[in-house]
N, C-alpha and C positions, 0 to 999 in steps of 0.2 A: 710483822713489817712484811712487807709486800718485796720482791723483785721489784725495782723501780725502773721506767722507761731505758733507754739509753737516753733520750733527748734531754734525761737530767744527769747524763756523765759528764763530770766535768773533772778533766785527770790534770792538767798543767794550765799555765796562763796563755793566753792565745800570743804566740809569738808571730803567727804568719798572716794575723788580721789585716783586710784593707780597708779603708774607708772609700765610702762610695763620693767622695768631692774630689779627688785627684789624682790621677794616676801617671803624668807625664805622659811618655812613651815606655816606661818601666811597667807598668800593669795596666793597660785600660779599663777602664770602668762604664758604668752604666748610664747614658744620657736618659733623656725623657722618653724617648722611644724605648729603647732598650729594657728600662725598668718594665715599662708593660710586657714586654716579651719574656723577661725574665719572670714574671709573675705566671704567666701563659706556661713557661715550659716547669716552674715549681707543679701546678695543679695537674700536669697530667701524670705526674709520677704518685696520683692518690693510688690508693690499695687498700681492700677491704677484703674481709672474710663470710662468705654466707652459709649459714647450716643449710642444707640440703638435706630433706627426708624421703625418703620410699624406694631408696636406689638399692638394689639387690643382686647387681652383679658388674662386670666391669662396661657391660654395652649400655648399661647405665648411665655409668659415667661418661660415657664418652658421649652419649647423648647432651649430655647437660656442658661438656664443654664444650661440643660445638654449638649449640645455640647460644654460649656465650662469646665464641669467636667470630661468629656471625653478625653481632653487634657491631656497627661501626664507631669507631675510639674504644674498644676492646684490644689494649697491648698482649695481655696475656691473661690465660686461665687455666687455673690447676685444678683438677677436683679429686677427692682423695674420698675414696669410697667405704673404708673403713671408720672412717674421722666424721664419716658423713657431713663435707665441708667444701666448699669452693674456694679458691684464692683467684683473686681477680685485682690487675693492676689495669687502670683505663681513663680517659682523658675526660674527667666531668664537664667539660664542655659539650662534650659531644654525648654523652652518654651521664644519665644520670641512676641515682639507688634503685628510684623506681623498675627503670627500664631493666636493670637485671634481673629483681627479682620477678618481672614478669616474662621474663624470657624462660627463666628455670622453669616457672609456675605452667607456661604454655609446653614446656615440652613433656609436661604430665608428672613433677614435681614439685613438693612444698620448699618455700626457699622463706628462709628469715636472714636479715642482717646482725651481724655478730657485732658487736663491741669491739674496738683497737685493743688486739692481744698486748699484755703488758703495757697498758696505759700506767700515768702515774696517779698515785693515790685518790686523787678527786674523779673518782668516778662518776659517768652521767646518772642520773638519776638514784643517785646514793648509793651504787653499787662498790663490792671492795672485793679484793682478791683473798682466796684463803689458800694455803698450802696444807695439803693431809699425807701423812705416809697411808699406804696403803700395802698390806700384808697378804701373801697368799696368793699372787699372781704368779703364772708359770710362763704363760706364752701370750701372743699377740691376741689370742682369741680371748684372753682375760682384760685385757688391755680393753678392748673393743667392749665388751660385756660392761665394763666400771664406766668407760664414758657414756655409753648409751644409757645405764642406769642413770647418771649424774644429769646428763644434759633432759630428762624427761621430768624431773624434778622441778614443778612450781618454782619461781624464782631465781634459776639458776641460768646465766645468760651465757657460758661459755663453760668448757671442762676439758684440759689436756692432761692424758695420765702416760708416764712412762715406766717403761717397766724394768731398764736398767737401775732407774733409781728409785724404784718402787714410790714415786711421789706422784701426788695429782695437784693441779693447780684449777681450783674453782673459781669463777667470777660468779657472785651471787647478790640477790637484794636483800639486805641483813634484813627489811622491813617484811619480808615472803617468807624467808626462811633463814634458819640460824646453823650455824658450824655444827651443833650438836645434833641436828636432823639431818645432815648431810654424813656425817659420821655413822648414824642409825643405816640409812638408807644403803649406803656401802657394807654396813655390817650385816644388814638383812640379806643381803644376797651371798653372804658367806663368806666376804674374805674380811680382813681386820682392818680396821681404820683407827687413826688418832690427828687430832688438829696439833699443826705444828705452828703456823705464823699467817697473818693476815696484816692486809696493806693500812690497817688502821695504825694511825699515827697519835691516837689517842688513849692507849691502853698501854701498862704495864705490868708483865710477868715476875712475881715474885716468890720465892722460897724463904718459909718462914720456919725460922728456928726459936724455942722457948716455950712454944704451947703444948702444955702436960693437961687442960681439963678443959670443963667447960665454960667455965670463968676464965681463963685467958681466952678464949673466944669469944666470949661475950666482951669482954676488953677492949680487943682488937675490932669487933664493930663499931664500938661507942667511940675510938680513935677515929675510925674510918669516916663515920657519921659527923664527926666536928671538923672534918677537913674540909675547908670549902674550897668548891673545885670537883670534888667526887661525886663524881654522878652513879656510878655502880660499881658494886664490888662483889666476888664469889669466893668464897674459902673452901678448897677441895678439903676435910679431915683428914681422907686417905693418905694422899701424896704432901698434904700440908701445903699445896700451891697456891697462891693467891693473885685474886686477877682483879686488876681495879680498873675502870674507865673513868678519867674524868676531862675537863675542860681545859686543853693546851694553854689558851688563856689567863688563865688564874693560877694553874698548879702547874710543875713541872714532875719528872720520876725522882729526882733528888730529895725533893720538897716532900712527896707523897713516905718515901723511904724514912727521911730525917723526922717527922711529921710520928709517925708508926711508933722509932724507936727512942725519940724523946719523950712521946704520949705514956708509953711502957716504962719509963724509970731505965730502958737498958735491959728490960727483961726480954723483949722481942730483939731477934738478930735478923736483920732481911740480906737476901741474895738473889738477884736480878739472875732470870733465866734468861740466858741464849739459846736460842731458836733452834740453832743449828748443833749446838754440844748436843742437844734433845734428840736430835735426827741422828747424828752420832750413835748414840747410845742406843737408837733403836736399833742400827744396824747391827750391832754389836750383840745383842740381844735376840736378833734373828739368827745371826749364826752360831749361836751360845744354842739355842733351841732345837736349832737342825743338828746340831752335834751329840745332842742330848737322845735325840731319836734316832739317828745312826746307831749309836752304842748299844740303845737298848735292843733295838732288832739286830744288831749283829752278835749280841751277846744269846738272845733267844734262837737266832737262826743257826748259828754253829752247831750245835749240838744236832739240829736236826739234820744238816748235811754231813757231820762225822758219822751219822746213824745209817747213813746211806752208802757212804763211800768210804768209811774205815772200820764200823763196828765188824759185817759181815769179814774181815780178816782176822777180828779177835775171839777166837770159838767163845770165850766164857762170857764174853760180852753178848757176844751176837744170842747165845742159849737164852741170856736173861729179857733179851727183846722178844722173842721166840715164845715167851712163856704166855700162856693164855690166860686173860684175864676178863672173865665176862664172856661176851660175844667176841671180843677182837684179841690182838695179841698186845703184851705190854708195850712193845716199840710204837705199834699204830694209835696205843690211847697217849704216848708221850708227844708224838709228833703231833697229834691233832689240838692236844693242849698248847704247846709252845706257838705252833703257828696262827692259833686263833687269836693267842694276843698280840700275835705280829698282826694278823689282819685287821682286827679290829679293835686295836688300843691303839697299838703304835700308827697304821695304817689307818687310821678314822678318817685324817685331814685330806684323804685323798679320795673317800665316797664325800663327804663336805663338798670339797672343791668339785667333785663331778656333779655331784646333785644339782649345787648352783650353777653351774654351767648349763646342765640339760634345762634347769628351769627357768635359765635366762634365754632358752633357744638357742643355746652357742655349742660347740665341743672344743676340747681343750688336752692338754697332754694329759690331766688329772682322769679322765675319761678312759683313756687308753690304759693306764695305771691300774686303775678299779676295775676297767673290763678284764683285762689279763688276769690278775691274781683272784681276781672272783671265780674267773671259768677254771682255775686251777686250782684253786681251795675246795669250791662247792662239787666240782667235779672227784676231785679225792675224797671226799665224804660222801659221796651217792656211791663210790666204789664200794667204801668200806660196809655202809649200810646193805647193798646188794649181795655183798659177800656173805654178810651175817645172815641174810636170809636166807639163799640160793644155796651156798658153800661155792660157788665161784667166783676166785680171790682175782679182781685185776689190778693192776701197778697205779700205787698213789702217788701223786706229784705235791706235796704238801710241800718240800724243799723248793719248789718252782716258785711258790705265791710267796714262801720266806725270804729268799735271796733276791727276790726282783725286787721287795719293797726295801731290804737293805743297801741294794746298789742304787738303787734311786733316789733313796735320804743321804748316799753317797756323793752321790753326784751333786743334789741339791745343797749341801752343806758346802762341797770345793766350789758350785758356782756362787753361793751366797758370799766364799770368802775372795774370790775373783772379781764378781760384782763390785764388793766393797773397796778394793783396789782400784777401780776405775773413777771413785769419787775421790780420791786422793788428792786431788787438787784444790777441791773446797776445804775439806777437812785442813789442809797447808794453810791454805787463804785465814780460816778460820782463827787456827792455831797462833796469827802472826797480831791479832787483837790482844792487846795487854789487857792482863786480869783488871789491875789496879791501876792508877794514877793518883802524883801530887798535885793538890788543890792548894794555888796560893792565894790565903788568906787575905782581902784586902779590907782596907777602910774606907768611909766616906770617900775621900780623898785620894783613892788608888794607892795610898801607900801599903806595901805589903806587911802585914801583922802576924804572920803565922804560916804552917804551912797544915794539912790535913790529908790524909790517906782516902779514896774514895775507890768506890769500884766504876770501873772504866765507862760501864753503859750507863752511868749516871751523868758522864758529862754533859755541859749545857751549851750553847754557842756564848763566845765571849767569857768563858772562863778561863781565868790565868794558870799553866799550867808549869810546873820543874820538871826537867827531863834531866837526869843524870847519865853521865856517859855511858855507856852500854845497856841501858835502857830503849823499852820502845816507844818510839811516839804513839802517845795513848788517842788521838786526833786529829785533823787537817786543821791546819793554823797558820801563823805566820809569826816566825822569831821576833821579839820584840826588846830580846835581852842576851848578848853572850855571840858567840862563833865555834862550829864546828863543824866536823866533815860527818854527812850521812850515808848508810848503805842504805841503798832505793834497790839494788835489786831484785828482792822479794816481790816488789811489785812492778817496776820497770823492767827486769831482767840486765839490767845493764850493771856491770861489777864495778866500775869508777866510782868510789864514793863522791858525792857532790857538797861543797862548801854551802853551808849554811849560815848566813849573816841577819843582822838585822833588817828586817822586811822580807826576807826571804820566806819563801813558803815550803810547808814540810806537809807530808803525808802519812797518817795513820799507819802503824804496824810497820813504819821504817827504822831503821836500828842507830840512834845517835853514839858515833865510835868515840868521841873526845871530850873534848870541852860540856862544861854545865849550859844548857838551856832553857829560858823562858821562852813557852810559847801562847800565845793566844788562840783558843779554840773558836774555830769558825765555820767547822762543819761535822756534825755529829750524827750518830745511829745509820741510819741507811742514806745520809748523804752522804758519808764520805767517800774517797775513792775506792778505799779496801772495799767497803759494803756494794758498790756499785759495780765494781770487776767479780765478786763474790755471785751478784743476781744476774750479771751479763754469763758467766760462766755456767751457773744455774740453768739459764733460760735457753743456753745454746744446747746444753744436754738434754732437756727435755724436746728439744725441737726433734722432728724426724724429717730425715734426707729423701728426695724423690723417690730415690732408689729404694726404700724402705715400703714404699708402696705395693709392690709387687711382692717381695715376702708376706707382707702381712694377707697380701688376697691370698697366697697358697696357705700360708698357716691356716686362714678363716675354712678353705676347702681341706686339708688337710687329714684331720681326724674322721670325717665322714668317707672321703676315699678310702683310707688305711685299712677301716672296719670291713668295707666294701671287700678290698683284695685277701682281708683276713677270710671272710665269708667263701670266697671264690676258692681261695687256698684249701681250705676245709671240705669243701664240697668235691675239689678236683682230688683229692689224693683219696678221699674216701671213695667216689665212682668207681678210681681207677683200683683202687681194692676190690671192690666188690665184681670188678671186670675181669679181674686178673690180670689187668697190666703190670705187676710187679710181683716177685718172688712173696709166699708168705714168711719166709726168712726174716726179711727185713721188719717183722711187727714186732714190738717188745714182748718179753715172756711173761704169758699169761695176756698177750693184749690183744686188740682188735683192729679193724681197720679203722672204724671212728677214733679210736685213743691214738693211732699213729697220727690220723690226719690231726684230729686237735690239737697236738703237739706242735705240730707246723704252725698251726693257725694261730694259737698263742706268742709263738716265738714272732709272727710276723706283728701281732698288736703290740706288743712290749721293746722290740727294738725301733719300731717309727718314733720319730723324735721332732716335732714341731717348734721345739725351744730353742735348738739351734737356729734355726732362719730367725725367729723372734729376736734374738741377739746378737746377728751378723752386725746389723749397722749401729744399733744404739751403743753398742759397748765401745765398738771403733770410734764413734765420734764421741762420746764420753773423754774417752783417754785424748782424743785430739786436740779437744778444747782445753783439758787442764793443762796439757803439753803446752799446747800453744799461750795460755797464760803464763807458766812459768818461764815462758822465751820473751815476754813482752807482745806476744800477739794477741789480741781479743779477738775470737770468730763468732759470729752469731747464731749459729747454726747451722746443721747438718746441712741446709739447700744451699748455704753459701760454701761450703768444703766440697760439692759438690760441683757447683759451677766454676769454682779458684782451680780446680785440676783440670779442667778443659782451656785454661787463659790463652791465648793466640795474641794478644795486643794489649801493651798495655801505656796507657795515657798518661804521662807526669804533665803535670801541672808546674811551671818553670818558678815564679816566686814563691820562697816559702816550703817548695818542696824538691825540686832540686839546686837551688838556691838556698843559704843560710835564711831569708827573707831577714835581715837586718843589712840594711843601705847605708852604706858610706860614702860620703863626699871625698872622690879624689881629685880631683879639679876643679879651681876654681880661676877663669882666665876672664880680663876687664878688659873689654875692646873700646875703651873711653877714655879719656883722661881722668876719670875718678880712680882714686887709689884703692888698692885691694880691701882697706880696712871700712872704710868708708860702703863699697861694692856691698862685703858682708853684710854692714850693719842696715841698708836699705831691705835687703832679701830677708837677712834674719827678722826682720821688725815686719814685713811682711806674713811672713809664715808663722810667726808667733801666734797669730788667733787661729790656726789648720790644727788638727789631730793625726792628720794624716803620717803615717812613718817616715817618708821623704822630708816631711818638716821637721821631724825629730833629729834628723840627720843633719840637717841644713844649720837648727840652731845650735846641735852641738857643735859642728865644726866651728861656727861663727863666736863661741864662746871660747872655744879653746886657741880661736886666733887672737882673740882679745884678752884672754886672761890667762892663758895655758893652766886653767882650775879643773876641779876632776869633771870627769862626764858626770852627766845629770839623768844619765840614760836609765835610770832606778827612779825617776823621780816621773810624774805626772807632769802634762806641758801646762795645765793649767797655773799648777803652783810656783813651777818654775819663772812663768811669764810671770806672776806676780811679784815675784823676787827681784828680776832681773829689771822690771820698769821701774821699782824702788831703787835700783842702782843706780838708773840714769841712762844705761847704754842704748837700749832700743828707743825706736824714736815713736811719735802718735802715730796710731792709724786708725784714719776712718772709711766709713761705706764699704768694710771688708765683706769680700762675698767668695765662696767657692764655686768653681763651674764642672758637673761632676765630667771626669774623662780625660778635660782640658789641663786644669791649672786654679790658681786663685788671683785675684785683683782687689786693688784696694786706691787709697788715696793716701801721700804722704806728704807734707808740707804742699798740698793744695795739687800734686800732681800726680797721676795716675802712673800705678806701677802693675806691671805684670810678671808673673812668675808660673810657668808652663812650658806645655811641649810646642813645635814651630807651629803647629796647625791652629792651636790659640791664639798665638801673637799674628800669625798671617789675618786671622779672622777678626780679629781687632786693627788691620791696617798699619801692621809693623814691619816692614821691609826686612829681610832678612839678606844681609850683604854675602856674595860667593864665597867670601873667606873664611865666615862665621859658618857658612854651611857646611864649608869643606872641614872644618874644625870638629862640627858635632859630627859629621860622617865618622870621621878618624875616630871620636871616642863609641860610635856605636858599632863599628867594626873590630874594636877591643873590647865588646862584651860589655859595653859601659852606656848610662841613658846622658843624654844631653839633658839639663833643663836651662830654658832660656830666657832671661831676665831684660825686660823694657822697662825703661823709666823715662817717663813724658814723651811717649811714642818715640822713642830710639832704643835700639839694642844696644845694652852697657855689657851685659855681658853671659858666660855660659858656665854651669856648672855641671862636672862630669860626677854620676853617681854610679856606684859598683856593689852589686850583690854577688858576694862570694859565694861559687859554688861550696855545696858540702862536699867535703874532703872525700867520702865513698861514691859519688856519684858516678865516676866515670865508670870505677871498676863494677858496680851495680848493672849499670846499663850492658856493658861487656858479658857480664854473667848470665842476664836475661837471653841475650845473643844467644850464648851456649847451649841454653837450656830451650831453644827454639821460639823463643818469644820476641816479638817485634816491640821495641820501646818507642813511641811517639812524645814529641814536647809539643802541648799546645801552649799558647800564651797570648797577652793582649801588649805587647811589647812590638816595637816596629821589626822589621824584616833583618835588619842588619846585625841588631843585638841578638835578636832570636835565633841567628845563623851562627854567629859568634860564639854562642852559647853552647848553641846545640853539637858544635864542630870542638866544642874542648871537652864534652862528656862523650862525645860518639855517637849521637844518634843523627839519622840522616832523614828521618821523616819529621818532618817541623810542619805545624800549623800557626802562623805569627799573625799578629793582629786582631785574634779572635775575640770579641766581645764575651764576657764572661756566660751568659745567657745562650750563645753561641757553641760554647764547649761541647754541651749535648748535643748537638748537628752532628759535629764532629764524631763521636760516639756512634750515635746513628748510623754515620755514614761505612763503618767497621761493620756493625752489625747487619748490614742490609747484606753483606756477602756472608753470612752463617756463622763470622765469627765469636768468638766469646772475647768480651773486652774488658779486662780489670780500669778504673781512676784511679789516679793517687792524688790528693789535694789535700790542702790544710785549711780553706779560707771559707768563708760564707758566700763567697762567690764560687765557689767548685760544688757547692751542694748539689745543682740540678745535675750535673754531669756526673756526680758520682752516685746519684739515684738511680739517672737513665743508663749506667755502666753495667754489666752482668754482676760484675763484681766492685764495688767501693771501696777503696783503701782509704780510711781518714789517717792522717800523719798527728799522733796523739797528741803535739803540741797547737794544733788546728782548734777553730773555732769548735763550740757544742753543736752548732746546726749541721758543719760538716761532718762531725761524728756519728749526731743521729742519722745522716742521709746513707752510711756508710754499713758493709756488711762485716769489715774487717777495721780493727782502730790497732794502731800500731803505735805502742805506749811510749817508746824510747825518742821519736822520731829522728829516727836511722833508717835511709833507704837500703840497707840489706835484709832488712823485716818485709821488706815486699819479697826478697827470695825465698827467705824463710817459710812467709805464707804460703806459695806456689808451693813449693817443696813438700810443707806438710800436708798440703792437699793433696798429691800427688801420693806420698805415702800412704793417708790415710785410706786413699778410694784402692788403693794397690792392695790395702790389708782386707776391705772389706770385699773386694773380690774374690779374695784366698778363702776368707772367711764364709762366703755363698758356695765355692768350690768344696770345702771341707762340708758343709751345713746338706749339701745337694748332691754331692758324691757320696756322702757318707749314706743317706736314703737310697739313693737311686740301687747302688752295690747292695747295701746290707739288707733290703728289704726282700730282694730275689733269693739270696744265700736262705734266710731266716722261712724263707718258703718251702725251700727243697730244691731248687732250680738243679743245684750241683748234685744231689744225692744220689742220683740214678747211676752218675756217671763217676763220680771221687766220693762217692757215701760222704760227703759232710756236710752235716748238720747242724744247727745254734740249738742246743738246750733252752728253755724258756729263759731259766736264771742266766745263763750267760747271753741271751739276748738284752735283758735286764741291765746288766753290768755293762754292755755296748750301747744301748740308749743312755745311760747314767753318763756314759763320757761322751758324748758327742757335744752336749752343750757347754761342757767345760773347756773340751778341745776349742772352742770358737771364740770363748770368752778368753783364755788362755792367750790365744792367736791375737785377738785386740789389746793385750795387757802388752804384748809386746813391743808396739809403740810406744810404750811409757821408756824404751831406750832410745827414741829418737835422739839424735844429734843436731842441730841446724848445719845446715851445708857450710864448710869454711872455703871464702872465694877462691881462695889457690888452687884448692881442689876442681871446683867448677871453672876455673881458667885453665888448668893443667899446669901451672907454674911451678917451679920446682926450687923450694926454698934452700938455699944451701949454708949449712951450720957453719 
């Protein structure tokens, strides 16, 4: 399964959705002209990625960026040198796709437009997305090599590789290349690779238990061949894994499992393979392998070090080591034998990795390790042979080679453990998925006739499921029987249990606390909220923040620069010795100037570490996205984090964002001789054909007035209208019509009734008396919206509608100001209501009577001053502004379109998470800056020390094996620094506002 697009994310029912039917003055909507404007604004938000080949340096990427920005209509262009990719945001009315490619080609480079990243499984031209684990990558140069290899494969459309997760995501055409060929291409380059999952929705991976002979395999193949709808299958005899491709219109995963188990009369037992569990086991296998190599190297290296340091102080042992055996001493034979095993058996992975890097035209840390250890090893071997031939015995440095490999492996092991912890968020989310579910077996009439336990991965839409107290919800669905409180904190971050009754929606992975529930599954597999959250977090962790471009560039040239410095160090010390610039007492016993200089050069090679630079940003982003998910804040990537930490203005939509989005009628004033009941009947009859939220509020108010009955807020308006017409209290309506942005009109008993704002009535030549106008003004000044009602061209009454503020709105606004962020409110409501609401929450910058498409213009007005602007909204009409803003934040209860356009999704529908999002972004980039200080500062200081800069004055030098220990710990330091973000706690408003709470 592939990580689905954000546009497929459905978190909760839309509470803030606004119909384009009638907004009164509570929320101005789109007229005919505005709809056209809205569409144009939406088109301006187009964003594409282009593969650019031929770039070799930062000057090339700058040339491409300049060429793109020179095009009229290009809003933003970013070129990644190491990824060979350009990201362009533009207005498609002014610029076409071919104009972009032509501009790049005119600049002297090749260009190809890439498919949209992370699109849904229905890829154009039949492409699909596969995810692969890639082992053996050590730094940014390795990532660049793998991405280049994948992108050059025929049939591969897009490839993204993440060092921190050891994952690669490849979009490819299965008609041209398959997953095995992709794995082989990665392995041919010297890396380890395995397939994890793909976007195919017509495939299932099963583990088969019970196969013991060739006859069993033939039986399995016969059963599969007889199942109608099975297209293709493959059984791996080694792993006992079965891969089945099928026609989803004819067959489902559960039908396949049942068919095989029943067809074998129970001989075979099948288990569904969870791809995320396989990834976790792969990480564990990598750590175990590193630990095994480290312990082996340590076991062989310690005796070598002891022979050098301890044995000379123990006469008996030392005499044994000095005993001559053939041309060499016994100690030399032992050192050579032990270190040879370390160098070429335990350390062969460094030679393999260095070889593939050089073969692909790049260099990485493995090149440095292989070079440093090889120089030390082969010099020592040559010194022994030279001594045996000439009788002049120079010192050997076998322990340098052995200890260097040991410390590097220790660093790799600690790094793998630390990197494993950065992906704990995904593991925790995966662990929320229950292993089994209780399926309610029903007869044809829908009556429950029994229960059956099934694998939770085999649940199908429409299944009836039983959830006992303390059990996890096995899938997303609706409660059809029972009542209970459910803990949703693991998904939303909200600790307060939520009451679930009949028709309530439930989220898979949440915990049923009290009563038993029967639910009907409506979303399973990759469509569930939990799976989509996992996909969002995973995609975000694979993304690269813009700040990482600099680190990737430095890492790509790092190794050649270090080797050059090492050569200059060797040449400088050697010439200085030959010219007598330092006394001969500095030389080691039986040593010469070349050996003395060589040790400094080796130390320079082995102490330099590009890994720390490559890990500084991605590890911090990984931890931050996981922490955000645990706190109900979904972050779409490192670029969103980087922008959010610079936010200067936060623009809030009013309705459904600052307010609860649940309008209620607070006042009903009649200005004619009609009684209140008749007035409400007329208004309710007119509104019964509308699906606008205000219509719902008016209908509910009228129903309560007439019957004092239970509210019907949980029922849809259409079914209610049928029910109430049958009861006879609503009047017959003809010629109903809705006027966008104005109101509704219809005829009752042959007379026209108008319900809407003052402009609507004025346009229909209905006079508004001064006392009515004064009453409406009073409503607006008290933060309520006035809805006017006219019958037969006479104004007969006014309804006052209020949308209560969210309880946290005022303190969040104050908290943002304390953080140096300017809050702004944008609304389509009238000025008086907008000003009253703004005053209540403490916002001074108000933009009222703004049409939905005009909200983007408000965003642009702030951006012209160079400020980073965030937009917080929930509705369809907020989408242009969310996308136009530097950082879009969608309230989790909002619409799918709003969520798609946003950079952050606030799952809990709580404004406090706006502060959490900004604070987490700032903390993350503060940590990233520290990581770069550690990584850059380490190399800037350590390399000169290793080169012997302090030796003439302070006699400080780093033996190569000590330099290796320092290098091994540098990347671990950076990763552990990122792991400190796991201790993040979202800020308390009392702390931000400097409020002292008295006990």
